[in-house]
Every structure is written in structure tokens, then in C-alpha cells.
C-alpha positions as CSV (number, residue, x, y, z in Angstrom):
1,M,103.3,201.6,-35.8
2,K,100.7,199.7,-33.7
3,R,103.5,197.0,-33.2
4,K,105.8,199.5,-32.0
5,I,103.1,201.0,-29.5
6,T,102.3,197.2,-28.4
7,F,105.8,196.7,-27.7
8,T,106.5,199.9,-25.8
9,I,103.4,199.1,-23.7
10,I,104.6,195.5,-23.0
11,T,108.1,196.8,-22.0
12,I,106.6,199.3,-19.6
13,L,104.3,196.7,-18.0
14,A,107.4,194.3,-17.7
15,L,109.4,197.1,-16.1
16,G,106.4,197.8,-13.7
17,L,106.3,194.0,-12.6
18,L,110.0,193.9,-11.9
19,S,109.7,197.2,-10.0
20,A,106.9,195.9,-7.9
21,C,108.9,192.7,-7.4
22,G,111.9,194.8,-6.2
23,S,109.6,196.9,-3.7
24,S,108.2,193.4,-2.5
25,S,111.6,192.2,-1.9
26,A,112.5,195.5,-0.3
27,S,109.7,195.4,2.2
28,K,110.4,191.9,3.4
29,G,113.7,193.2,5.0
30,T,111.5,195.1,7.5
31,E,109.4,192.0,8.7
32,N,112.7,191.2,10.8
33,Q,112.7,194.8,12.5
34,L,110.9,195.9,15.5
35,V,109.7,199.4,15.4
36,I,109.4,200.6,19.1
37,G,107.5,203.9,20.3
38,V,109.6,205.8,22.9
39,D,109.2,209.1,24.8
40,D,112.8,210.3,24.3
41,K,112.5,212.6,27.3
42,F,111.8,209.9,29.8
43,A,115.3,209.4,31.9
44,P,116.5,207.2,32.6
45,M,114.3,204.7,30.7
46,G,114.7,206.4,27.4
47,F,116.3,210.0,26.7
48,R,118.9,211.8,24.7
49,D,122.3,212.1,26.0
50,E,124.8,215.1,25.4
51,S,125.3,213.8,21.8
52,N,121.7,213.4,21.2
53,E,122.2,209.7,21.1
54,L,118.8,207.7,22.3
55,V,120.0,206.2,25.8
56,G,118.5,204.5,29.1
57,F,117.4,201.3,30.7
58,D,114.8,200.4,28.1
59,I,116.9,201.5,25.3
60,D,119.4,198.8,26.3
61,Y,116.8,196.3,27.2
62,A,114.9,196.5,24.1
63,K,118.3,196.1,22.0
64,A,119.2,193.0,23.9
65,A,115.9,191.5,23.9
66,A,115.7,192.2,20.0
67,E,119.1,190.3,19.9
68,H,117.7,187.3,21.8
69,M,114.8,187.5,19.4
70,G,117.1,187.7,16.2
71,M,115.7,190.9,15.1
72,E,116.7,194.3,14.4
73,V,115.3,197.4,16.3
74,K,114.2,200.9,15.5
75,F,113.2,203.4,18.0
76,Q,110.6,205.9,16.9
77,P,110.0,209.1,19.2
78,I,106.3,209.4,19.5
79,D,103.8,212.0,21.2
80,W,103.3,209.9,24.3
81,K,99.4,211.1,24.2
82,T,99.0,209.0,21.1
83,K,101.0,206.0,22.0
84,E,98.2,203.7,21.9
85,T,96.9,205.2,18.6
86,E,100.4,204.7,17.2
87,L,100.3,201.1,18.2
88,S,96.9,200.2,16.8
89,S,97.6,201.9,13.4
90,G,100.8,199.6,13.2
91,R,103.1,202.5,13.0
92,I,105.1,201.0,15.9
93,D,105.3,197.3,16.9
94,L,105.5,198.1,20.6
95,I,105.3,200.6,23.4
96,W,108.3,200.3,25.5
97,N,109.5,203.2,27.4
98,G,108.3,203.2,31.3
99,Y,104.9,202.2,30.2
100,T,102.7,201.6,33.4
101,I,100.4,198.7,33.4
102,T,96.8,199.8,34.1
103,E,93.3,198.0,33.8
104,D,92.4,200.9,31.2
105,R,95.4,200.3,29.0
106,K,94.8,196.2,29.2
107,G,91.7,197.0,27.3
108,K,93.6,198.5,24.5
109,V,96.9,196.6,24.1
110,L,98.5,193.4,25.1
111,F,101.2,193.4,27.9
112,T,104.2,191.5,28.7
113,K,104.7,190.3,32.4
114,P,105.8,193.4,34.5
115,Y,109.6,193.8,34.4
116,L,110.1,196.6,36.8
117,E,108.4,198.2,39.9
118,N,107.6,202.1,40.1
119,A,105.3,204.3,42.0
120,Q,103.7,207.7,41.2
121,V,105.2,210.2,43.7
122,V,105.0,214.0,44.5
123,A,108.1,216.1,43.9
124,T,108.6,219.6,44.9
125,L,111.5,221.9,45.5
126,A,113.8,221.1,48.4
127,D,112.7,224.2,50.4
128,S,109.2,223.9,49.7
129,P,106.8,224.0,52.5
130,V,104.7,221.0,51.1
131,K,105.5,218.0,53.3
132,E,102.6,215.8,52.9
133,L,99.7,215.2,50.5
134,G,97.4,217.3,52.4
135,D,99.7,220.2,51.7
136,L,98.8,220.2,48.1
137,E,95.5,221.9,49.0
138,G,95.0,225.0,47.0
139,K,98.1,224.3,45.1
140,T,99.2,224.2,41.3
141,I,100.3,220.7,40.3
142,G,102.2,219.7,37.1
143,L,102.2,216.1,35.6
144,Q,102.9,214.6,32.2
145,A,99.6,214.7,30.1
146,L,97.7,211.3,29.6
147,S,100.1,209.7,31.9
148,S,99.6,207.2,34.8
149,A,100.4,210.3,36.9
150,A,97.3,211.8,35.6
151,D,95.5,208.5,36.7
152,A,97.0,208.4,40.1
153,L,96.0,211.9,41.0
154,D,92.6,211.3,39.6
155,A,92.2,208.3,42.2
156,N,93.3,210.4,45.0
157,P,90.9,212.6,47.2
158,I,93.5,215.3,47.1
159,K,92.5,215.9,43.4
160,S,89.4,217.9,44.4
161,K,91.3,220.2,46.8
162,I,94.1,221.4,44.5
163,K,93.8,224.7,42.7
164,K,94.9,223.7,39.3
165,T,96.6,221.0,37.2
166,S,98.9,222.0,34.4
167,E,99.5,219.2,31.8
168,Y,102.7,218.9,30.0
169,A,104.0,216.9,26.9
170,D,106.7,215.4,29.1
171,N,108.5,215.5,32.5
172,V,111.4,217.7,31.7
173,L,108.9,220.4,30.8
174,A,107.0,219.9,34.1
175,L,110.3,219.9,36.4
176,T,111.3,223.0,34.5
177,D,108.2,224.9,35.5
178,L,108.7,223.7,38.9
179,K,112.1,225.1,39.1
180,A,110.6,228.4,37.8
181,G,107.8,228.5,40.5
182,R,105.0,228.1,37.8
183,V,103.7,224.9,39.5
184,E,104.1,224.1,43.2
185,A,104.6,220.1,42.8
186,V,104.9,217.7,40.2
187,I,103.3,214.3,40.1
188,I,106.2,211.9,38.6
189,D,107.3,208.4,38.1
190,Q,109.6,207.5,41.3
191,V,112.3,206.0,38.7
192,V,112.4,209.3,36.9
193,I,112.6,211.9,40.0
194,D,115.2,209.6,41.2
195,Y,117.3,210.1,38.4
196,Y,116.9,213.8,38.2
197,M,117.7,214.2,42.1
198,S,121.1,212.0,41.6
199,K,122.0,214.7,38.7
200,D,120.8,217.8,40.4
201,E,121.4,217.3,44.1
202,G,119.7,219.4,46.6
203,T,117.1,221.0,44.1
204,F,114.1,218.5,44.8
205,K,112.6,216.4,47.4
206,V,110.0,213.6,47.4
207,L,107.2,213.2,49.7
208,D,107.1,210.2,51.7
209,E,103.4,209.3,50.9
210,T,103.2,207.9,47.3
211,L,100.0,208.3,45.1
212,S,100.2,204.7,43.7
213,P,102.3,201.9,43.3
214,E,102.9,200.4,39.8
215,H,104.5,198.2,37.4
216,Y,105.9,198.7,34.1
217,G,105.3,196.6,30.9
218,I,105.9,196.3,27.2
219,G,102.7,197.0,25.2
220,V,101.9,194.7,22.0
221,K,99.2,195.4,19.5
222,K,96.0,193.5,20.4
223,G,95.8,190.3,18.3
224,N,99.6,189.9,17.7
225,E,100.0,187.3,20.4
226,E,102.8,185.7,18.2
227,L,105.0,188.8,18.8
228,L,103.9,188.9,22.7
229,E,105.1,185.3,23.0
230,K,108.2,185.6,21.2
231,L,109.2,188.8,23.1
232,Q,108.2,187.2,26.5
233,T,110.4,184.4,25.8
234,A,113.4,186.7,25.0
235,L,112.7,188.6,28.2
236,D,112.5,185.2,30.4
237,K,116.2,184.2,28.8
238,M,117.7,187.6,29.7
239,N,116.7,186.9,33.2
240,E,118.0,183.5,33.1
241,D,121.3,184.4,31.5
242,G,121.9,187.5,33.6
243,T,121.6,189.8,30.5
244,A,118.7,191.8,32.5
245,A,120.6,191.9,35.8
246,E,123.6,193.7,34.0
247,I,121.6,196.3,32.1
248,S,119.7,197.1,35.5
249,T,123.0,197.4,37.4
250,K,124.4,199.6,34.7
251,W,121.5,202.1,35.1
252,F,120.2,201.8,38.8
253,G,123.3,200.4,40.4
254,E,121.4,197.2,41.2
255,D,119.3,194.5,39.9
256,K,115.7,195.8,39.9
257,V,114.2,193.6,37.2
258,L,111.4,191.4,38.2
259,K,111.7,187.7,37.7
């Protein structure tokens, strides 16, 4: 009886070891995959099309970079407010979706070289009496929470004169409230509002004065210089072989990628 029990235990342990080995082999398959955190409502950088497919400049740009790196890519929609936490925890490998380079963020993540210029601008309805930054005094302003739009507004003297700031999970919600009259202006990325103005002509206008110029970069976890170097090498090659220019022309009508 004891022999049977001993044999059974040995068999169970052996199966467990085999199972563990199988799990280890399976996990190795993910070593060649980049998990990229995105805001899937950030057109034209990364957003859902009519078929609910994830598309956009950054989506195509990331796919091409992964191909140059000999890696697969998986896009993970995240709450943009927790992007750095998602990265530091290891749940994603990269933040790559119109991610503005700021001094504060440099203290939290590693950045690639800038790849695209942008600016934070003020969008209002086309028939709005707001024509310059000073006209925002006493107004209710909308913006995406914990975005560089918030940083740009905080750094401008007009912040102390506005009536209220309403924060949203994404720009789509902010622009929806602008259309409904629940806010009177939205602080937003230039590339984003340009896209929506091209799709919804005559609805919005943008003030000539910008709040701040900025650059987009790709965020890598602190300490992972190896991945940063590999990614930057791929991006440089894409500039050299014309891949980056081709993707930019597809989405912007011209080559806007920084060399």
C-alpha cells in the first residue's frame, strides 16, 4: 500500500514538473512581444475605426518599428491617467500614443528621441466669441485629465482667471461637451483637433495663440536601456529607409516625422 502511495506521489510530482516546464516554454514566447499601452480614443494617433479596429499613425508606426526589431506587437488600451504606473509595474513595455515629453515625465520614464512636433491649443465652437486667450476669463474649460494639456494650462497666467476646469477621461468626451455647450473651450493637442476639424468641417475653430509647443516621444521603463536602444535603432532605420515618411504621409498628407 505504501509503495502504491509513494508511486502516486512521485507520478504527481513528475507531472507537475512537466507542467511547469511547459509553462516556462510558453512564457518564453512572450519575450519576443512588445506590449504597448495606448489611449484608443486619441485620433489620429491611435483610435477605433468604424469596424472597431485599432488604427492610427502611432499604431502603424509601432507595428513597423516592431517589424524592424524582429518582434511582435500587442496593443493594450489603458486608462491614460495610470500610464506611468502601467509601465513601471511591467504590465506594458512602452507608452506609445501621442505621449508628450515633459521634464516631469523624464523623471518617471526613459524617452526615445522626439519623433513628432505638437502644441497644446485652445479649441472652441466655430461661432464662439472667444478669439484670444484673454477671452477665456470667466469661462469653463475642458481638457483630458493628467495630460500635457493640463500642464500647459497650469503654466499659463490665464489659468487663474478661468471659472472652472472640467477634466475628462479622453478628448472625445471633452469635445462632445464642447458641442453640447457644457464647456466653452477645450485645451487639446494640435494634431488631434486638426483631425476632428477635417472630419467635422465648420464645427470647431482653434485660437491663433498656442499654450505650449511640445514633442511626442515613446516611453520606456526606467532601467530598460537595452529596449530603448533597440527601439531607437529601429526608428532611425525607418527614417533612413522611408518607412516613417510613408506612414506620416498616409495620416498627415506629408512627412512630419522628425529626423
